[in-house]
C-alpha positions in Angstrom: 9.3 23.7 39.9 12.5 25.7 41.6 14.1 23.8 44.4 13.5 26.2 46.8 9.8 26.9 46.3 9.7 23.1 46.8 10.9 23.1 50.0 8.7 25.8 51.5 5.8 24.6 50.2 6.1 21.1 50.6 9.0 19.1 52.0 9.8 21.4 54.7 5.8 21.7 56.0 6.1 17.4 55.4 9.6 16.8 57.7 8.2 19.0 59.7 4.8 17.4 60.1 6.7 13.8 60.8 8.9 15.8 63.4 11.8 16.2 61.7 12.7 20.0 61.1 15.2 21.3 59.8 15.7 17.9 57.6 17.3 18.7 53.7 16.6 16.8 49.9 20.6 16.4 51.1 20.7 14.1 53.9 18.5 12.0 52.3 20.7 11.3 49.3 23.0 10.3 51.9 21.0 8.4 54.1 20.4 6.4 50.8 23.7 6.3 49.8 24.6 5.1 53.4 21.4 2.5 53.4 22.6 1.1 49.8 26.3 0.5 51.3 24.8 -1.5 53.9 22.9 -3.3 51.9 25.8 -4.2 49.8 25.7 -2.7 46.7 27.9 -2.3 44.2 29.9 0.1 43.7 29.2 1.3 40.2 25.5 1.2 40.6 25.6 3.6 43.5 27.7 5.8 41.7 25.0 5.4 38.5 21.7 5.4 41.2 23.4 9.6 42.7 24.1 10.2 39.4 28.1 10.4 39.4 30.3 10.9 36.8 32.8 8.2 38.1 33.3 5.1 41.0 36.2 7.4 41.8 33.5 10.4 43.1 31.6 8.3 44.6 33.8 6.5 46.6 35.6 10.3 47.5 31.8 11.4 48.7 31.5 8.2 50.9 34.2 6.4 52.1 33.5 7.2 55.7 30.3 4.6 55.0 33.0 1.8 53.6 34.8 1.5 56.0 32.6 -0.5 58.7 32.2 -3.0 55.5 36.8 -3.2 55.9 36.0 -5.3 59.4 32.8 -7.7 57.2 35.3 -8.6 54.5 38.5 -9.5 56.5 35.7 -11.9 58.8 34.3 -13.7 55.3 37.9 -14.1 54.6 39.8 -15.5 56.6 37.0 -17.8 57.4 36.3 -19.1 53.5 40.1 -19.6 54.5 39.7 -21.7 57.4 36.7 -23.7 56.2 39.1 -24.9 53.3 42.2 -25.4 55.7 39.8 -27.7 57.4 39.3 -29.1 54.3 42.3 -29.5 53.2 43.4 -31.2 56.9 40.6 -33.7 56.4 41.4 -34.9 52.8 45.3 -35.4 54.7 45.8 -37.9 57.4 49.2 -37.0 58.0 48.6 -34.0 59.0 45.5 -34.4 61.2 48.0 -36.6 63.3 50.0 -34.3 63.6 47.4 -31.4 64.5 47.9 -32.2 68.1 51.1 -31.7 68.4 53.4 -28.6 69.7 55.4 -27.2 67.2 
């Protein structure tokens, strides 16, 4: 079935029926990619899902979706470093003794 005929016969009426007149299949594709990124999808998995020839194409096309993840990555890395630092401090009594002193 041709895309234009599918759009006029099925897709557009369905979108209108659910109150999203003017919705395009490409917008659904972008929504799918957005949800996959938000769910933590691997870039290579997303590349395959979208049919891109390379992960670079996926990143170039959807790079704006990954920007929000930078804060999450920073928080996670900070938490890991903090946990390891606390563990080392508890394991080293000399470090704990000087922890409350001003430097």
